[in-house]
CHARMM-style PDB file with segment names, atoms N, HN, CA, C and O in Angstrom:
ATOM      1  N   MET     1      94.677 103.445  61.585  1.00  0.00      PROA
ATOM      2  CA  MET     1      94.313 105.140  61.688  1.00  0.00      PROA
ATOM      3  C   MET     1      95.304 105.199  63.037  1.00  0.00      PROA
ATOM      4  O   MET     1      95.368 104.103  63.594  1.00  0.00      PROA
ATOM      5  N   SER     2      96.099 106.271  63.685  1.00  0.00      PROA
ATOM      6  HN  SER     2      96.047 107.162  63.233  1.00  0.00      PROA
ATOM      7  CA  SER     2      97.067 105.823  64.719  1.00  0.00      PROA
ATOM      8  C   SER     2      96.013 106.604  66.089  1.00  0.00      PROA
ATOM      9  O   SER     2      95.146 107.444  65.850  1.00  0.00      PROA
ATOM     10  N   GLU     3      96.256 106.232  67.100  1.00  0.00      PROA
ATOM     11  HN  GLU     3      96.961 105.550  67.295  1.00  0.00      PROA
ATOM     12  CA  GLU     3      95.583 106.931  68.142  1.00  0.00      PROA
ATOM     13  C   GLU     3      95.377 108.301  68.007  1.00  0.00      PROA
ATOM     14  O   GLU     3      94.351 108.846  68.413  1.00  0.00      PROA
ATOM     15  N   ALA     4      96.657 109.123  67.240  1.00  0.00      PROA
ATOM     16  HN  ALA     4      97.490 108.680  66.910  1.00  0.00      PROA
ATOM     17  CA  ALA     4      96.921 110.813  67.433  1.00  0.00      PROA
ATOM     18  C   ALA     4      95.737 111.319  66.135  1.00  0.00      PROA
ATOM     19  O   ALA     4      94.966 112.278  66.162  1.00  0.00      PROA
ATOM     20  N   GLU     5      95.914 110.418  65.183  1.00  0.00      PROA
ATOM     21  HN  GLU     5      96.540 109.639  65.161  1.00  0.00      PROA
ATOM     22  CA  GLU     5      94.060 110.651  64.423  1.00  0.00      PROA
ATOM     23  C   GLU     5      92.889 110.156  64.845  1.00  0.00      PROA
ATOM     24  O   GLU     5      92.004 109.889  64.032  1.00  0.00      PROA
ATOM     25  N   LEU     6      92.712 109.945  66.346  1.00  0.00      PROA
ATOM     26  HN  LEU     6      93.431 110.161  67.007  1.00  0.00      PROA
ATOM     27  CA  LEU     6      90.937 109.201  65.660  1.00  0.00      PROA
ATOM     28  C   LEU     6      90.694 110.854  66.762  1.00  0.00      PROA
ATOM     29  O   LEU     6      91.386 111.526  67.527  1.00  0.00      PROA
ATOM     30  N   PRO     7      88.973 110.884  66.092  1.00  0.00      PROA
ATOM     31  CA  PRO     7      88.414 111.387  66.688  1.00  0.00      PROA
ATOM     32  C   PRO     7      88.061 111.248  68.489  1.00  0.00      PROA
ATOM     33  O   PRO     7      88.076 110.195  69.126  1.00  0.00      PROA
ATOM     34  N   PRO     8      87.752 112.645  69.038  1.00  0.00      PROA
ATOM     35  CA  PRO     8      87.598 112.888  70.463  1.00  0.00      PROA
ATOM     36  C   PRO     8      86.892 111.523  70.817  1.00  0.00      PROA
ATOM     37  O   PRO     8      87.394 110.818  71.691  1.00  0.00      PROA
ATOM     38  N   ASP     9      85.542 111.059  70.052  1.00  0.00      PROA
ATOM     39  HN  ASP     9      85.133 111.632  69.342  1.00  0.00      PROA
ATOM     40  CA  ASP     9      84.376 110.148  70.850  1.00  0.00      PROA
ATOM     41  C   ASP     9      84.846 108.567  70.424  1.00  0.00      PROA
ATOM     42  O   ASP     9      84.224 107.550  70.733  1.00  0.00      PROA
ATOM     43  N   GLU    10      86.247 108.632  69.544  1.00  0.00      PROA
ATOM     44  HN  GLU    10      86.752 109.458  69.293  1.00  0.00      PROA
ATOM     45  CA  GLU    10      86.601 107.325  69.153  1.00  0.00      PROA
ATOM     46  C   GLU    10      88.112 106.749  70.028  1.00  0.00      PROA
ATOM     47  O   GLU    10      88.713 105.694  69.823  1.00  0.00      PROA
ATOM     48  N   ASP    11      88.453 107.862  71.057  1.00  0.00      PROA
ATOM     49  HN  ASP    11      87.966 108.719  71.224  1.00  0.00      PROA
ATOM     50  CA  ASP    11      90.218 108.393  71.954  1.00  0.00      PROA
ATOM     51  C   ASP    11      89.353 108.673  73.416  1.00  0.00      PROA
ATOM     52  O   ASP    11      89.622 109.764  73.919  1.00  0.00      PROA
ATOM     53  N   PRO    12      88.684 108.115  73.917  1.00  0.00      PROA
ATOM     54  CA  PRO    12      88.495 108.088  75.187  1.00  0.00      PROA
ATOM     55  C   PRO    12      89.105 108.442  76.160  1.00  0.00      PROA
ATOM     56  O   PRO    12      90.276 108.385  75.785  1.00  0.00      PROA
ATOM     57  N   MET    13      89.095 108.907  77.579  1.00  0.00      PROA
ATOM     58  HN  MET    13      88.143 108.953  77.884  1.00  0.00      PROA
ATOM     59  CA  MET    13      90.282 109.939  78.272  1.00  0.00      PROA
ATOM     60  C   MET    13      90.534 108.078  78.914  1.00  0.00      PROA
ATOM     61  O   MET    13      89.442 107.512  78.959  1.00  0.00      PROA
ATOM     62  N   PRO    14      91.400 107.410  79.244  1.00  0.00      PROA
ATOM     63  CA  PRO    14      91.665 106.808  80.166  1.00  0.00      PROA
ATOM     64  C   PRO    14      91.526 107.058  81.163  1.00  0.00      PROA
ATOM     65  O   PRO    14      91.840 108.151  81.633  1.00  0.00      PROA
ATOM     66  N   GLN    15      90.727 105.605  82.154  1.00  0.00      PROA
ATOM     67  HN  GLN    15      90.472 104.717  81.772  1.00  0.00      PROA
ATOM     68  CA  GLN    15      90.139 105.593  83.470  1.00  0.00      PROA
ATOM     69  C   GLN    15      91.082 104.800  84.473  1.00  0.00      PROA
ATOM     70  O   GLN    15      91.920 103.923  84.261  1.00  0.00      PROA
ATOM     71  N   PRO    16      90.607 105.481  85.762  1.00  0.00      PROA
ATOM     72  CA  PRO    16      92.061 105.272  86.501  1.00  0.00      PROA
ATOM     73  C   PRO    16      91.842 103.455  87.070  1.00  0.00      PROA
ATOM     74  O   PRO    16      90.782 102.850  87.226  1.00  0.00      PROA
ATOM     75  N   PRO    17      93.222 102.975  87.269  1.00  0.00      PROA
ATOM     76  CA  PRO    17      92.457 101.629  88.254  1.00  0.00      PROA
ATOM     77  C   PRO    17      91.562 101.797  89.260  1.00  0.00      PROA
ATOM     78  O   PRO    17      91.415 102.870  89.845  1.00  0.00      PROA
ATOM     79  N   PHE    18      91.056 100.973  89.460  1.00  0.00      PROA
ATOM     80  HN  PHE    18      91.175 100.101  88.985  1.00  0.00      PROA
ATOM     81  CA  PHE    18      90.607 100.574  91.223  1.00  0.00      PROA
ATOM     82  C   PHE    18      91.274 101.077  92.585  1.00  0.00      PROA
ATOM     83  O   PHE    18      92.311 100.534  92.968  1.00  0.00      PROA
ATOM     84  N   GLU    19      90.703 102.083  93.300  1.00  0.00      PROA
ATOM     85  HN  GLU    19      89.861 102.524  92.989  1.00  0.00      PROA
ATOM     86  CA  GLU    19      91.243 102.195  93.752  1.00  0.00      PROA
ATOM     87  C   GLU    19      91.977 101.111  95.483  1.00  0.00      PROA
ATOM     88  O   GLU    19      91.379 100.614  96.438  1.00  0.00      PROA
ATOM     89  N   VAL    20      92.977 101.157  95.231  1.00  0.00      PROA
ATOM     90  HN  VAL    20      93.462 101.560  94.456  1.00  0.00      PROA
ATOM     91  CA  VAL    20      93.353 100.380  96.903  1.00  0.00      PROA
ATOM     92  C   VAL    20      94.181 101.074  98.048  1.00  0.00      PROA
ATOM     93  O   VAL    20      95.077 101.918  98.071  1.00  0.00      PROA
ATOM     94  N   THR    21      93.594 100.459  98.842  1.00  0.00      PROA
ATOM     95  HN  THR    21      92.866  99.773  98.823  1.00  0.00      PROA
ATOM     96  CA  THR    21      93.827 101.119 100.159  1.00  0.00      PROA
ATOM     97  C   THR    21      94.803 100.479 101.117  1.00  0.00      PROA
ATOM     98  O   THR    21      94.736  99.251 101.160  1.00  0.00      PROA
ATOM     99  N   ASP    22      95.627 101.019 101.833  1.00  0.00      PROA
ATOM    100  HN  ASP    22      95.682 102.017 101.798  1.00  0.00      PROA
ATOM    101  CA  ASP    22      96.278 100.351 102.654  1.00  0.00      PROA
ATOM    102  C   ASP    22      95.739  98.901 103.268  1.00  0.00      PROA
ATOM    103  O   ASP    22      96.037  97.726 103.056  1.00  0.00      PROA
ATOM    104  N   ASP    23      94.846  99.547 104.091  1.00  0.00      PROA
ATOM    105  HN  ASP    23      94.604 100.501 104.263  1.00  0.00      PROA
ATOM    106  CA  ASP    23      93.543  98.287 104.780  1.00  0.00      PROA
ATOM    107  C   ASP    23      93.718  96.655 104.137  1.00  0.00      PROA
ATOM    108  O   ASP    23      93.642  95.561 104.696  1.00  0.00      PROA
ATOM    109  N   MET    24      94.005  97.076 102.594  1.00  0.00      PROA
ATOM    110  HN  MET    24      94.066  97.965 102.139  1.00  0.00      PROA
ATOM    111  CA  MET    24      93.228  96.167 101.633  1.00  0.00      PROA
ATOM    112  C   MET    24      95.138  95.027 101.394  1.00  0.00      PROA
ATOM    113  O   MET    24      95.458  94.099 100.652  1.00  0.00      PROA
ATOM    114  N   CYS    25      95.610  95.531 102.084  1.00  0.00      PROA
ATOM    115  HN  CYS    25      95.350  96.285 102.688  1.00  0.00      PROA
ATOM    116  CA  CYS    25      97.252  94.529 101.919  1.00  0.00      PROA
ATOM    117  C   CYS    25      96.926  93.926 103.436  1.00  0.00      PROA
ATOM    118  O   CYS    25      96.562  94.445 104.491  1.00  0.00      PROA
ATOM    119  N   CYS    26      97.293  92.338 102.944  1.00  0.00      PROA
ATOM    120  HN  CYS    26      97.589  91.917 102.087  1.00  0.00      PROA
ATOM    121  CA  CYS    26      96.756  91.153 103.903  1.00  0.00      PROA
ATOM    122  C   CYS    26      98.185  91.634 105.134  1.00  0.00      PROA
ATOM    123  O   CYS    26      98.009  91.712 106.350  1.00  0.00      PROA
ATOM    124  N   GLY    27      99.457  91.884 104.464  1.00  0.00      PROA
ATOM    125  HN  GLY    27      99.600  91.821 103.477  1.00  0.00      PROA
ATOM    126  CA  GLY    27     100.583  91.955 105.494  1.00  0.00      PROA
ATOM    127  C   GLY    27     101.088  90.895 105.413  1.00  0.00      PROA
ATOM    128  O   GLY    27     101.829  90.825 106.394  1.00  0.00      PROA
ATOM    129  N   SER    28     101.207  89.425 104.491  1.00  0.00      PROA
ATOM    130  HN  SER    28     100.605  89.482 103.694  1.00  0.00      PROA
ATOM    131  CA  SER    28     101.291  88.330 104.513  1.00  0.00      PROA
ATOM    132  C   SER    28     103.059  87.971 103.733  1.00  0.00      PROA
ATOM    133  O   SER    28     103.800  86.989 103.727  1.00  0.00      PROA
ATOM    134  N   GLY    29     103.140  89.601 103.062  1.00  0.00      PROA
ATOM    135  HN  GLY    29     102.538  90.399 103.067  1.00  0.00      PROA
ATOM    136  CA  GLY    29     104.321  89.602 102.506  1.00  0.00      PROA
ATOM    137  C   GLY    29     103.857  88.876 100.706  1.00  0.00      PROA
ATOM    138  O   GLY    29     104.658  88.325  99.951  1.00  0.00      PROA
ATOM    139  N   CYS    30     102.545  89.090 100.466  1.00  0.00      PROA
ATOM    140  HN  CYS    30     101.895  89.538 101.079  1.00  0.00      PROA
ATOM    141  CA  CYS    30     102.529  88.730  98.887  1.00  0.00      PROA
ATOM    142  C   CYS    30     103.356  89.512  98.042  1.00  0.00      PROA
ATOM    143  O   CYS    30     103.663  90.690  98.224  1.00  0.00      PROA
ATOM    144  N   ASP    31     103.808  88.532  96.793  1.00  0.00      PROA
ATOM    145  HN  ASP    31     103.558  87.575  96.645  1.00  0.00      PROA
ATOM    146  CA  ASP    31     104.281  89.176  95.635  1.00  0.00      PROA
ATOM    147  C   ASP    31     103.784  88.484  94.477  1.00  0.00      PROA
ATOM    148  O   ASP    31     103.647  87.325  94.086  1.00  0.00      PROA
ATOM    149  N   PRO    32     103.579  89.606  94.103  1.00  0.00      PROA
ATOM    150  CA  PRO    32     103.383  91.307  94.116  1.00  0.00      PROA
ATOM    151  C   PRO    32     101.742  91.142  95.270  1.00  0.00      PROA
ATOM    152  O   PRO    32     100.722  90.455  95.303  1.00  0.00      PROA
ATOM    153  N   CYS    33     102.402  92.290  96.074  1.00  0.00      PROA
ATOM    154  HN  CYS    33     103.231  92.848  96.047  1.00  0.00      PROA
ATOM    155  CA  CYS    33     101.358  92.395  96.998  1.00  0.00      PROA
ATOM    156  C   CYS    33     100.690  93.575  95.907  1.00  0.00      PROA
ATOM    157  O   CYS    33     101.176  94.200  94.965  1.00  0.00      PROA
ATOM    158  N   ILE    34      98.927  93.531  96.726  1.00  0.00      PROA
ATOM    159  HN  ILE    34      98.532  93.024  97.492  1.00  0.00      PROA
ATOM    160  CA  ILE    34      97.763  94.053  95.795  1.00  0.00      PROA
ATOM    161  C   ILE    34      98.345  95.829  95.560  1.00  0.00      PROA
ATOM    162  O   ILE    34      98.218  96.540  94.563  1.00  0.00      PROA
ATOM    163  N   LEU    35      98.911  96.101  96.724  1.00  0.00      PROA
ATOM    164  HN  LEU    35      99.015  95.523  97.534  1.00  0.00      PROA
ATOM    165  CA  LEU    35      99.619  97.697  96.906  1.00  0.00      PROA
ATOM    166  C   LEU    35      99.940  97.821  95.733  1.00  0.00      PROA
ATOM    167  O   LEU    35      99.277  98.453  94.910  1.00  0.00      PROA
ATOM    168  N   ASP    36     101.563  96.919  95.380  1.00  0.00      PROA
ATOM    169  HN  ASP    36     102.101  96.406  96.048  1.00  0.00      PROA
ATOM    170  CA  ASP    36     102.816  96.909  94.376  1.00  0.00      PROA
ATOM    171  C   ASP    36     101.751  97.001  92.834  1.00  0.00      PROA
ATOM    172  O   ASP    36     102.078  97.760  91.922  1.00  0.00      PROA
ATOM    173  N   THR    37     100.705  96.272  92.759  1.00  0.00      PROA
ATOM    174  HN  THR    37     100.440  95.655  93.500  1.00  0.00      PROA
ATOM    175  CA  THR    37      99.847  96.230  91.423  1.00  0.00      PROA
ATOM    176  C   THR    37      99.112  97.285  91.090  1.00  0.00      PROA
ATOM    177  O   THR    37      98.893  97.679  89.945  1.00  0.00      PROA
ATOM    178  N   TYR    38      98.544  97.971  92.576  1.00  0.00      PROA
ATOM    179  HN  TYR    38      98.722  97.651  93.506  1.00  0.00      PROA
ATOM    180  CA  TYR    38      98.007  99.078  91.999  1.00  0.00      PROA
ATOM    181  C   TYR    38      98.922  99.998  91.668  1.00  0.00      PROA
ATOM    182  O   TYR    38      98.750 100.648  90.636  1.00  0.00      PROA
ATOM    183  N   TYR    39     100.119 100.228  92.527  1.00  0.00      PROA
ATOM    184  HN  TYR    39     100.258  99.700  93.365  1.00  0.00      PROA
ATOM    185  CA  TYR    39     100.884 101.801  92.058  1.00  0.00      PROA
ATOM    186  C   TYR    39     101.468 101.295  90.953  1.00  0.00      PROA
ATOM    187  O   TYR    39     102.024 102.140  90.251  1.00  0.00      PROA
ATOM    188  N   ALA    40     101.537  99.575  90.381  1.00  0.00      PROA
ATOM    189  HN  ALA    40     101.085  98.889  90.951  1.00  0.00      PROA
ATOM    190  CA  ALA    40     102.120 100.070  88.543  1.00  0.00      PROA
ATOM    191  C   ALA    40     101.041 100.093  88.123  1.00  0.00      PROA
ATOM    192  O   ALA    40     101.031 100.802  87.117  1.00  0.00      PROA
ATOM    193  N   GLU    41     100.060  99.684  88.350  1.00  0.00      PROA
ATOM    194  HN  GLU    41     100.069  99.108  89.167  1.00  0.00      PROA
ATOM    195  CA  GLU    41      98.377 100.274  87.283  1.00  0.00      PROA
ATOM    196  C   GLU    41      98.325 101.823  87.221  1.00  0.00      PROA
ATOM    197  O   GLU    41      97.840 102.465  86.289  1.00  0.00      PROA
ATOM    198  N   LEU    42      99.011 102.443  88.579  1.00  0.00      PROA
ATOM    199  HN  LEU    42      99.406 101.922  89.336  1.00  0.00      PROA
ATOM    200  CA  LEU    42      98.435 103.806  88.412  1.00  0.00      PROA
ATOM    201  C   LEU    42      99.412 104.672  87.430  1.00  0.00      PROA
ATOM    202  O   LEU    42      99.061 105.505  86.595  1.00  0.00      PROA
ATOM    203  N   ARG    43     101.115 104.123  87.856  1.00  0.00      PROA
ATOM    204  HN  ARG    43     101.400 103.446  88.535  1.00  0.00      PROA
ATOM    205  CA  ARG    43     101.800 104.795  86.739  1.00  0.00      PROA
ATOM    206  C   ARG    43     101.567 104.574  85.580  1.00  0.00      PROA
ATOM    207  O   ARG    43     101.647 105.582  84.878  1.00  0.00      PROA
ATOM    208  N   ASP    44     101.160 103.156  84.783  1.00  0.00      PROA
ATOM    209  HN  ASP    44     101.094 102.337  85.354  1.00  0.00      PROA
ATOM    210  CA  ASP    44     100.899 103.131  84.103  1.00  0.00      PROA
ATOM    211  C   ASP    44      99.383 104.227  83.266  1.00  0.00      PROA
ATOM    212  O   ASP    44      99.478 104.698  82.133  1.00  0.00      PROA
ATOM    213  N   TYR    45      98.342 104.374  84.024  1.00  0.00      PROA
ATOM    214  HN  TYR    45      98.265 103.991  84.945  1.00  0.00      PROA
ATOM    215  CA  TYR    45      97.064 104.832  83.894  1.00  0.00      PROA
ATOM    216  C   TYR    45      97.622 106.743  83.958  1.00  0.00      PROA
ATOM    217  O   TYR    45      97.323 107.392  82.956  1.00  0.00      PROA
ATOM    218  N   ARG    46      98.137 107.258  84.741  1.00  0.00      PROA
ATOM    219  HN  ARG    46      98.379 106.730  85.555  1.00  0.00      PROA
ATOM    220  CA  ARG    46      99.309 108.401  84.507  1.00  0.00      PROA
ATOM    221  C   ARG    46     100.029 108.742  83.644  1.00  0.00      PROA
ATOM    222  O   ARG    46     100.386 109.918  83.582  1.00  0.00      PROA
ATOM    223  N   SER    47     100.438 107.826  82.750  1.00  0.00      PROA
ATOM    224  HN  SER    47     100.148 106.870  82.800  1.00  0.00      PROA
ATOM    225  CA  SER    47     101.449 107.118  81.149  1.00  0.00      PROA
ATOM    226  C   SER    47     100.380 107.698  80.210  1.00  0.00      PROA
ATOM    227  O   SER    47     100.367 108.748  79.567  1.00  0.00      PROA
ATOM    228  N   ARG    48      99.428 106.633  80.329  1.00  0.00      PROA
ATOM    229  HN  ARG    48      99.439 105.780  80.851  1.00  0.00      PROA
ATOM    230  CA  ARG    48      98.494 106.969  78.974  1.00  0.00      PROA
ATOM    231  C   ARG    48      98.013 108.066  79.524  1.00  0.00      PROA
ATOM    232  O   ARG    48      98.059 108.950  78.668  1.00  0.00      PROA
ATOM    233  N   LEU    49      97.426 108.600  80.849  1.00  0.00      PROA
ATOM    234  HN  LEU    49      97.389 107.882  81.544  1.00  0.00      PROA
ATOM    235  CA  LEU    49      96.738 109.626  80.782  1.00  0.00      PROA
ATOM    236  C   LEU    49      96.941 111.238  79.950  1.00  0.00      PROA
ATOM    237  O   LEU    49      96.176 111.873  79.224  1.00  0.00      PROA
ATOM    238  N   ALA    50      98.320 111.510  80.444  1.00  0.00      PROA
ATOM    239  HN  ALA    50      98.941 110.994  81.034  1.00  0.00      PROA
ATOM    240  CA  ALA    50      99.423 112.104  79.922  1.00  0.00      PROA
ATOM    241  C   ALA    50      99.375 112.495  78.781  1.00  0.00      PROA
ATOM    242  O   ALA    50      99.200 113.671  78.463  1.00  0.00      PROA
ATOM    243  N   ALA    51      99.578 111.226  77.743  1.00  0.00      PROA
ATOM    244  HN  ALA    51      99.720 110.270  78.002  1.00  0.00      PROA
ATOM    245  CA  ALA    51      99.508 110.623  76.290  1.00  0.00      PROA
ATOM    246  C   ALA    51      98.425 111.452  75.541  1.00  0.00      PROA
ATOM    247  O   ALA    51      98.355 112.223  74.584  1.00  0.00      PROA
ATOM    248  N   TRP    52      97.549 110.839  76.559  1.00  0.00      PROA
ATOM    249  HN  TRP    52      97.606 110.213  77.337  1.00  0.00      PROA
ATOM    250  CA  TRP    52      95.569 111.557  76.009  1.00  0.00      PROA
ATOM    251  C   TRP    52      95.715 112.861  75.601  1.00  0.00      PROA
ATOM    252  O   TRP    52      95.698 113.465  74.528  1.00  0.00      PROA
ATOM    253  N   GLN    53      95.897 113.182  77.025  1.00  0.00      PROA
ATOM    254  HN  GLN    53      95.911 112.691  77.896  1.00  0.00      PROA
ATOM    255  CA  GLN    53      95.681 114.849  77.205  1.00  0.00      PROA
ATOM    256  C   GLN    53      96.598 115.704  76.472  1.00  0.00      PROA
ATOM    257  O   GLN    53      96.413 116.916  76.358  1.00  0.00      PROA
ATOM    258  N   ALA    54      97.956 114.848  75.787  1.00  0.00      PROA
ATOM    259  HN  ALA    54      98.107 113.864  75.879  1.00  0.00      PROA
ATOM    260  CA  ALA    54      98.384 115.937  75.044  1.00  0.00      PROA
ATOM    261  C   ALA    54      98.036 115.827  73.300  1.00  0.00      PROA
ATOM    262  O   ALA    54      98.291 116.649  72.420  1.00  0.00      PROA
ATOM    263  N   ARG    55      97.182 114.132  73.174  1.00  0.00      PROA
ATOM    264  HN  ARG    55      96.974 113.464  73.889  1.00  0.00      PROA
ATOM    265  CA  ARG    55      96.778 114.457  72.016  1.00  0.00      PROA
ATOM    266  C   ARG    55      95.905 115.283  71.417  1.00  0.00      PROA
ATOM    267  O   ARG    55      95.834 115.756  70.283  1.00  0.00      PROA
ATOM    268  N   HSD    56      94.718 115.436  73.193  1.00  0.00      PROA
ATOM    269  HN  HSD    56      94.777 115.051  74.114  1.00  0.00      PROA
ATOM    270  CA  HSD    56      93.900 116.352  73.153  1.00  0.00      PROA
ATOM    271  C   HSD    56      94.258 118.299  72.906  1.00  0.00      PROA
ATOM    272  O   HSD    56      93.662 119.112  72.199  1.00  0.00      PROA
ATOM    273  N   ASN    57      95.072 118.420  73.532  1.00  0.00      PROA
ATOM    274  HN  ASN    57      95.557 117.760  74.106  1.00  0.00      PROA
ATOM    275  CA  ASN    57      95.488 119.821  73.941  1.00  0.00      PROA
ATOM    276  C   ASN    57      96.165 120.046  72.709  1.00  0.00      PROA
ATOM    277  O   ASN    57      96.603 121.196  72.728  1.00  0.00      PROA
ATOM    278  N   LYS    58      96.526 119.301  71.347  1.00  0.00      PROA
ATOM    279  HN  LYS    58      96.171 118.366  71.331  1.00  0.00      PROA
ATOM    280  CA  LYS    58      97.640 119.745  70.557  1.00  0.00      PROA
ATOM    281  C   LYS    58      96.928 120.830  69.797  1.00  0.00      PROA
ATOM    282  O   LYS    58      97.591 121.492  68.998  1.00  0.00      PROA
ATOM    283  N   ASP    59      95.667 121.079  69.957  1.00  0.00      PROA
ATOM    284  HN  ASP    59      95.128 120.541  70.606  1.00  0.00      PROA
ATOM    285  CA  ASP    59      95.364 121.878  68.594  1.00  0.00      PROA
ATOM    286  C   ASP    59      94.490 122.979  69.571  1.00  0.00      PROA
ATOM    287  O   ASP    59      93.728 123.747  68.984  1.00  0.00      PROA
ATOM    288  N   GLY    60      94.568 123.035  70.627  1.00  0.00      PROA
ATOM    289  HN  GLY    60      95.187 122.412  71.104  1.00  0.00      PROA
ATOM    290  CA  GLY    60      93.843 123.834  72.032  1.00  0.00      PROA
ATOM    291  C   GLY    60      92.609 124.020  72.028  1.00  0.00      PROA
ATOM    292  O   GLY    60      91.838 124.977  71.960  1.00  0.00      PROA
ATOM    293  N   GLN    61      92.538 122.395  72.156  1.00  0.00      PROA
ATOM    294  HN  GLN    61      93.164 121.617  72.212  1.00  0.00      PROA
ATOM    295  CA  GLN    61      91.439 122.067  72.584  1.00  0.00      PROA
ATOM    296  C   GLN    61      90.665 121.677  74.262  1.00  0.00      PROA
ATOM    297  OT1 GLN    61      89.476 121.368  74.336  1.00  0.00      PROA
TER     298      GLN     61
END
């Protein structure tokens, strides 16, 4: 069964990543910086959320 066919209780809404604030960066030039990792996770979350919303709104739910 694909994600598109799962009942809502088996296709939970994606959860956002742990929120990182600018003051959590140590300023040492780490690669990757905690902020780089957070923003990458945030982009992935937004993509997964949009896909989830499309699956759950296709029938007017």
